[in-house]
py3Dmol code that shows the C-alpha trace and the ligand (Angstrom):
import py3Dmol

protein = """\
ATOM      1  CA  UNK A   1       6.947  62.026  -0.947  1.00  0.00           C
ATOM      2  CA  UNK A   2       6.342  60.690   2.730  1.00  0.00           C
ATOM      3  CA  UNK A   3       3.685  62.896   4.153  1.00  0.00           C
ATOM      4  CA  UNK A   4       0.499  64.528   2.671  1.00  0.00           C
ATOM      5  CA  UNK A   5       0.891  68.196   1.932  1.00  0.00           C
ATOM      6  CA  UNK A   6      -2.971  68.837   3.029  1.00  0.00           C
ATOM      7  CA  UNK A   7      -3.099  67.022   6.355  1.00  0.00           C
ATOM      8  CA  UNK A   8       0.504  65.796   7.189  1.00  0.00           C
ATOM      9  CA  UNK A   9      -0.638  62.265   7.324  1.00  0.00           C
ATOM     10  CA  UNK A  10       1.807  59.467   5.745  1.00  0.00           C
ATOM     11  CA  UNK A  11       1.085  58.802   2.037  1.00  0.00           C
ATOM     12  CA  UNK A  12       0.985  55.418   0.552  1.00  0.00           C
ATOM     13  CA  UNK A  13       2.205  54.507  -3.050  1.00  0.00           C
ATOM     14  CA  UNK A  14      -0.568  52.833  -5.001  1.00  0.00           C
ATOM     15  CA  UNK A  15      -2.813  52.817  -8.009  1.00  0.00           C
ATOM     16  CA  UNK A  16      -5.974  54.717  -7.445  1.00  0.00           C
ATOM     17  CA  UNK A  17      -9.283  53.382  -8.619  1.00  0.00           C
ATOM     18  CA  UNK A  18      -9.746  54.145 -12.552  1.00  0.00           C
ATOM     19  CA  UNK A  19      -5.819  55.124 -12.937  1.00  0.00           C
ATOM     20  CA  UNK A  20      -3.244  53.011 -14.369  1.00  0.00           C
ATOM     21  CA  UNK A  21      -0.039  54.018 -12.497  1.00  0.00           C
ATOM     22  CA  UNK A  22       1.177  54.337  -8.939  1.00  0.00           C
ATOM     23  CA  UNK A  23       0.456  57.653  -7.132  1.00  0.00           C
ATOM     24  CA  UNK A  24       1.257  58.937  -3.669  1.00  0.00           C
ATOM     25  CA  UNK A  25      -2.257  58.883  -2.023  1.00  0.00           C
ATOM     26  CA  UNK A  26      -3.100  60.125   1.441  1.00  0.00           C
ATOM     27  CA  UNK A  27      -4.776  57.377   3.414  1.00  0.00           C
ATOM     28  CA  UNK A  28      -6.402  59.924   5.723  1.00  0.00           C
ATOM     29  CA  UNK A  29      -7.889  62.765   3.629  1.00  0.00           C
ATOM     30  CA  UNK A  30      -7.887  60.921   0.239  1.00  0.00           C
ATOM     31  CA  UNK A  31      -6.018  63.398  -1.692  1.00  0.00           C
ATOM     32  CA  UNK A  32      -3.981  61.907  -4.592  1.00  0.00           C
ATOM     33  CA  UNK A  33      -0.660  63.725  -5.072  1.00  0.00           C
ATOM     34  CA  UNK A  34      -0.031  63.738  -8.845  1.00  0.00           C
ATOM     35  CA  UNK A  35       3.641  64.353  -9.854  1.00  0.00           C
ATOM     36  CA  UNK A  36       4.420  65.692 -13.219  1.00  0.00           C
ATOM     37  CA  UNK A  37       7.405  66.778 -15.055  1.00  0.00           C
ATOM     38  CA  UNK A  38       9.211  70.159 -14.481  1.00  0.00           C
ATOM     39  CA  UNK A  39      10.059  72.715 -17.028  1.00  0.00           C
ATOM     40  CA  UNK A  40      13.638  73.890 -17.417  1.00  0.00           C
ATOM     41  CA  UNK A  41      13.895  77.069 -19.474  1.00  0.00           C
ATOM     42  CA  UNK A  42      16.920  78.713 -20.737  1.00  0.00           C
ATOM     43  CA  UNK A  43      18.419  80.877 -23.472  1.00  0.00           C
ATOM     44  CA  UNK A  44      21.094  80.755 -26.109  1.00  0.00           C
ATOM     45  CA  UNK A  45      22.617  84.310 -25.529  1.00  0.00           C
ATOM     46  CA  UNK A  46      24.584  85.349 -28.781  1.00  0.00           C
ATOM     47  CA  UNK A  47      27.088  88.022 -29.384  1.00  0.00           C
ATOM     48  CA  UNK A  48      27.925  88.347 -33.015  1.00  0.00           C
ATOM     49  CA  UNK A  49      30.992  90.508 -34.147  1.00  0.00           C
ATOM     50  CA  UNK A  50      31.884  90.501 -37.767  1.00  0.00           C
ATOM     51  CA  UNK A  51      30.640  86.955 -38.285  1.00  0.00           C
ATOM     52  CA  UNK A  52      32.279  85.507 -35.250  1.00  0.00           C
ATOM     53  CA  UNK A  53      29.239  84.061 -33.364  1.00  0.00           C
ATOM     54  CA  UNK A  54      29.876  83.532 -29.672  1.00  0.00           C
ATOM     55  CA  UNK A  55      27.410  82.012 -27.098  1.00  0.00           C
ATOM     56  CA  UNK A  56      27.413  83.035 -23.384  1.00  0.00           C
ATOM     57  CA  UNK A  57      27.974  79.962 -21.058  1.00  0.00           C
ATOM     58  CA  UNK A  58      28.046  79.720 -17.304  1.00  0.00           C
ATOM     59  CA  UNK A  59      30.338  77.672 -15.290  1.00  0.00           C
ATOM     60  CA  UNK A  60      28.338  76.077 -12.476  1.00  0.00           C
ATOM     61  CA  UNK A  61      29.054  76.806  -8.794  1.00  0.00           C
ATOM     62  CA  UNK A  62      26.372  74.470  -7.593  1.00  0.00           C
ATOM     63  CA  UNK A  63      25.660  70.737  -7.834  1.00  0.00           C
ATOM     64  CA  UNK A  64      24.673  68.810  -9.901  1.00  0.00           C
ATOM     65  CA  UNK A  65      27.541  69.235 -12.324  1.00  0.00           C
ATOM     66  CA  UNK A  66      29.536  71.717 -10.478  1.00  0.00           C
ATOM     67  CA  UNK A  67      32.399  73.229 -12.419  1.00  0.00           C
ATOM     68  CA  UNK A  68      30.675  72.332 -15.834  1.00  0.00           C
ATOM     69  CA  UNK A  69      29.623  74.708 -18.490  1.00  0.00           C
ATOM     70  CA  UNK A  70      25.782  75.306 -19.176  1.00  0.00           C
ATOM     71  CA  UNK A  71      23.542  77.741 -20.995  1.00  0.00           C
ATOM     72  CA  UNK A  72      21.706  79.908 -18.632  1.00  0.00           C
ATOM     73  CA  UNK A  73      18.593  78.008 -17.503  1.00  0.00           C
ATOM     74  CA  UNK A  74      16.593  76.876 -14.677  1.00  0.00           C
ATOM     75  CA  UNK A  75      13.208  75.743 -13.364  1.00  0.00           C
ATOM     76  CA  UNK A  76      10.193  77.757 -14.348  1.00  0.00           C
ATOM     77  CA  UNK A  77       8.227  79.471 -11.662  1.00  0.00           C
ATOM     78  CA  UNK A  78       4.644  79.775 -11.226  1.00  0.00           C
ATOM     79  CA  UNK A  79       3.067  82.969 -12.600  1.00  0.00           C
ATOM     80  CA  UNK A  80       5.656  83.477 -15.247  1.00  0.00           C
ATOM     81  CA  UNK A  81       5.722  82.618 -19.001  1.00  0.00           C
ATOM     82  CA  UNK A  82       8.430  80.527 -20.633  1.00  0.00           C
ATOM     83  CA  UNK A  83       9.943  83.861 -21.945  1.00  0.00           C
ATOM     84  CA  UNK A  84       9.875  85.537 -18.671  1.00  0.00           C
ATOM     85  CA  UNK A  85      11.769  82.435 -17.358  1.00  0.00           C
ATOM     86  CA  UNK A  86      14.426  82.560 -20.038  1.00  0.00           C
ATOM     87  CA  UNK A  87      14.987  86.328 -19.387  1.00  0.00           C
ATOM     88  CA  UNK A  88      15.005  85.812 -15.655  1.00  0.00           C
ATOM     89  CA  UNK A  89      17.447  82.833 -15.488  1.00  0.00           C
ATOM     90  CA  UNK A  90      19.678  84.688 -17.931  1.00  0.00           C
ATOM     91  CA  UNK A  91      19.889  87.651 -15.599  1.00  0.00           C
ATOM     92  CA  UNK A  92      20.271  85.746 -12.418  1.00  0.00           C
ATOM     93  CA  UNK A  93      22.887  83.182 -13.758  1.00  0.00           C
ATOM     94  CA  UNK A  94      24.942  85.401 -16.161  1.00  0.00           C
ATOM     95  CA  UNK A  95      23.908  88.877 -15.145  1.00  0.00           C
ATOM     96  CA  UNK A  96      23.001  89.367 -18.806  1.00  0.00           C
ATOM     97  CA  UNK A  97      20.149  91.206 -20.638  1.00  0.00           C
ATOM     98  CA  UNK A  98      18.980  89.755 -23.757  1.00  0.00           C
ATOM     99  CA  UNK A  99      16.332  90.183 -26.611  1.00  0.00           C
ATOM    100  CA  UNK A 100      14.592  86.972 -26.871  1.00  0.00           C
ATOM    101  CA  UNK A 101      13.862  85.224 -30.147  1.00  0.00           C
ATOM    102  CA  UNK A 102      12.408  82.051 -31.187  1.00  0.00           C
ATOM    103  CA  UNK A 103      12.117  78.916 -29.311  1.00  0.00           C
ATOM    104  CA  UNK A 104      15.107  76.850 -30.538  1.00  0.00           C
ATOM    105  CA  UNK A 105      14.925  73.584 -28.824  1.00  0.00           C
ATOM    106  CA  UNK A 106      12.736  71.301 -26.710  1.00  0.00           C
ATOM    107  CA  UNK A 107      14.137  68.127 -25.000  1.00  0.00           C
ATOM    108  CA  UNK A 108      12.229  65.591 -23.237  1.00  0.00           C
ATOM    109  CA  UNK A 109      14.543  64.148 -20.487  1.00  0.00           C
ATOM    110  CA  UNK A 110      11.966  61.454 -19.062  1.00  0.00           C
ATOM    111  CA  UNK A 111      14.345  59.647 -16.837  1.00  0.00           C
ATOM    112  CA  UNK A 112      14.861  62.921 -14.661  1.00  0.00           C
ATOM    113  CA  UNK A 113      11.032  63.978 -15.095  1.00  0.00           C
ATOM    114  CA  UNK A 114      11.948  67.338 -16.901  1.00  0.00           C
ATOM    115  CA  UNK A 115      11.439  69.101 -20.160  1.00  0.00           C
ATOM    116  CA  UNK A 116      14.062  71.600 -21.294  1.00  0.00           C
ATOM    117  CA  UNK A 117      13.431  74.462 -23.587  1.00  0.00           C
ATOM    118  CA  UNK A 118      15.953  76.862 -25.004  1.00  0.00           C
ATOM    119  CA  UNK A 119      15.247  80.224 -26.788  1.00  0.00           C
ATOM    120  CA  UNK A 120      17.642  81.979 -29.226  1.00  0.00           C
ATOM    121  CA  UNK A 121      18.621  85.378 -27.801  1.00  0.00           C
ATOM    122  CA  UNK A 122      20.859  88.337 -28.517  1.00  0.00           C
ATOM    123  CA  UNK A 123      22.993  89.881 -25.669  1.00  0.00           C
ATOM    124  CA  UNK A 124      22.130  93.545 -25.437  1.00  0.00           C
ATOM    125  CA  UNK A 125      25.533  94.409 -24.112  1.00  0.00           C
ATOM    126  CA  UNK A 126      28.656  92.803 -22.728  1.00  0.00           C
ATOM    127  CA  UNK A 127      28.220  93.766 -19.082  1.00  0.00           C
ATOM    128  CA  UNK A 128      27.449  90.234 -17.917  1.00  0.00           C
ATOM    129  CA  UNK A 129      28.779  88.810 -14.724  1.00  0.00           C
ATOM    130  CA  UNK A 130      28.537  85.566 -12.848  1.00  0.00           C
ATOM    131  CA  UNK A 131      25.510  85.229 -10.481  1.00  0.00           C
ATOM    132  CA  UNK A 132      25.465  83.371  -7.438  1.00  0.00           C
ATOM    133  CA  UNK A 133      24.975  80.123  -9.098  1.00  0.00           C
ATOM    134  CA  UNK A 134      27.854  80.536 -11.486  1.00  0.00           C
ATOM    135  CA  UNK A 135      31.578  80.425 -10.950  1.00  0.00           C
ATOM    136  CA  UNK A 136      32.222  82.349 -14.202  1.00  0.00           C
ATOM    137  CA  UNK A 137      30.568  83.385 -17.325  1.00  0.00           C
ATOM    138  CA  UNK A 138      32.234  83.541 -20.690  1.00  0.00           C
ATOM    139  CA  UNK A 139      31.606  83.856 -24.597  1.00  0.00           C
ATOM    140  CA  UNK A 140      32.562  80.889 -26.769  1.00  0.00           C
ATOM    141  CA  UNK A 141      32.420  80.438 -30.508  1.00  0.00           C
ATOM    142  CA  UNK A 142      32.068  76.905 -31.912  1.00  0.00           C
ATOM    143  CA  UNK A 143      35.806  76.074 -31.904  1.00  0.00           C
ATOM    144  CA  UNK A 144      36.489  77.242 -28.145  1.00  0.00           C
ATOM    145  CA  UNK A 145      33.303  75.647 -26.446  1.00  0.00           C
ATOM    146  CA  UNK A 146      34.585  73.304 -23.887  1.00  0.00           C
ATOM    147  CA  UNK A 147      32.629  70.306 -25.490  1.00  0.00           C
ATOM    148  CA  UNK A 148      34.011  67.693 -22.968  1.00  0.00           C
ATOM    149  CA  UNK A 149      32.926  69.950 -19.955  1.00  0.00           C
ATOM    150  CA  UNK A 150      29.294  70.644 -20.841  1.00  0.00           C
ATOM    151  CA  UNK A 151      27.036  70.175 -17.993  1.00  0.00           C
ATOM    152  CA  UNK A 152      23.989  68.490 -19.447  1.00  0.00           C
ATOM    153  CA  UNK A 153      23.050  66.475 -22.546  1.00  0.00           C
ATOM    154  CA  UNK A 154      20.222  68.993 -23.373  1.00  0.00           C
ATOM    155  CA  UNK A 155      22.923  71.893 -23.414  1.00  0.00           C
ATOM    156  CA  UNK A 156      25.375  69.829 -25.583  1.00  0.00           C
ATOM    157  CA  UNK A 157      22.637  68.905 -28.033  1.00  0.00           C
ATOM    158  CA  UNK A 158      21.149  72.406 -28.194  1.00  0.00           C
ATOM    159  CA  UNK A 159      24.635  74.000 -28.827  1.00  0.00           C
ATOM    160  CA  UNK A 160      25.498  71.396 -31.590  1.00  0.00           C
ATOM    161  CA  UNK A 161      22.206  72.225 -33.268  1.00  0.00           C
ATOM    162  CA  UNK A 162      22.632  76.007 -32.843  1.00  0.00           C
ATOM    163  CA  UNK A 163      26.045  75.988 -34.452  1.00  0.00           C
ATOM    164  CA  UNK A 164      24.951  73.600 -37.158  1.00  0.00           C
ATOM    165  CA  UNK A 165      21.978  75.903 -37.882  1.00  0.00           C
ATOM    166  CA  UNK A 166      24.028  78.927 -37.734  1.00  0.00           C
ATOM    167  CA  UNK A 167      26.164  77.745 -40.870  1.00  0.00           C
ATOM    168  CA  UNK A 168      22.918  77.109 -42.894  1.00  0.00           C
ATOM    169  CA  UNK A 169      21.603  80.732 -41.565  1.00  0.00           C
ATOM    170  CA  UNK A 170      24.781  82.293 -43.136  1.00  0.00           C
ATOM    171  CA  UNK A 171      23.737  80.711 -46.469  1.00  0.00           C
ATOM    172  CA  UNK A 172      20.409  82.207 -46.283  1.00  0.00           C
ATOM    173  CA  UNK A 173      18.273  79.624 -44.379  1.00  0.00           C
ATOM    174  CA  UNK A 174      16.382  80.018 -41.318  1.00  0.00           C
ATOM    175  CA  UNK A 175      16.943  78.673 -37.826  1.00  0.00           C
ATOM    176  CA  UNK A 176      15.013  75.409 -37.228  1.00  0.00           C
ATOM    177  CA  UNK A 177      13.221  74.109 -34.329  1.00  0.00           C
ATOM    178  CA  UNK A 178      14.763  71.111 -32.593  1.00  0.00           C
ATOM    179  CA  UNK A 179      12.774  68.616 -30.603  1.00  0.00           C
ATOM    180  CA  UNK A 180      14.505  65.642 -29.088  1.00  0.00           C
ATOM    181  CA  UNK A 181      14.277  62.879 -26.543  1.00  0.00           C
ATOM    182  CA  UNK A 182      17.128  62.204 -24.354  1.00  0.00           C
ATOM    183  CA  UNK A 183      17.366  58.848 -22.523  1.00  0.00           C
ATOM    184  CA  UNK A 184      21.077  58.665 -21.958  1.00  0.00           C
ATOM    185  CA  UNK A 185      22.101  59.697 -18.333  1.00  0.00           C
ATOM    186  CA  UNK A 186      25.592  60.798 -19.604  1.00  0.00           C
ATOM    187  CA  UNK A 187      26.000  62.751 -22.685  1.00  0.00           C
ATOM    188  CA  UNK A 188      29.137  62.574 -24.814  1.00  0.00           C
ATOM    189  CA  UNK A 189      30.208  64.753 -27.703  1.00  0.00           C
ATOM    190  CA  UNK A 190      30.406  62.960 -31.099  1.00  0.00           C
TER     191      UNK A 190
END
"""
ligand_1 = """\
1
ZN
Zn -4.109 64.102 3.531
"""
view = py3Dmol.view(width=600, height=400)
view.addModel(protein, "pdb")
view.setStyle({"model": 0}, {"cartoon": {"style": "trace"}})
view.addModel(ligand_1, "xyz")
view.setStyle({"model": 1}, {"stick": {}})
view.zoomTo()
view.show()
């Protein structure tokens, strides 16, 4: 941040009185510009046919990680709920309509100032299509997922947890909730 969004005066980085970390402070109007993590919300859109569980992934048409595969997800907007955000991002990036189920994963990514959350979801039909931010969208089962070409660690971890839970669900268990902290800048499959 270079300029105050209130008065356009240049801001300075310093620790305000009674605070303990550096903030962008306007030297002219005194406003302290707090910066906090952003929420990235997505879905795990599932199509299950005769026990073959497939998940819809999008190949990114934009940076970062252009050409890599991701679950449909994006920044939450003001005035919407996390559920609204998951449905909207799935529609925008994958042209897909879903029924939303439980919250499945929550991943802290402190080094990029983000929290990622993914909901389980069911595809309502197979009329999906790549949105402007996707090169293509396709269904993958666990064996066909391009594990080496996953865009983000949070997506890879969420997919690993999902297929692991799926095996337990087939034996009568319920899906879990998976909270993780991801510090590594680059994620690799095991
Ligand atoms: Zn100002």
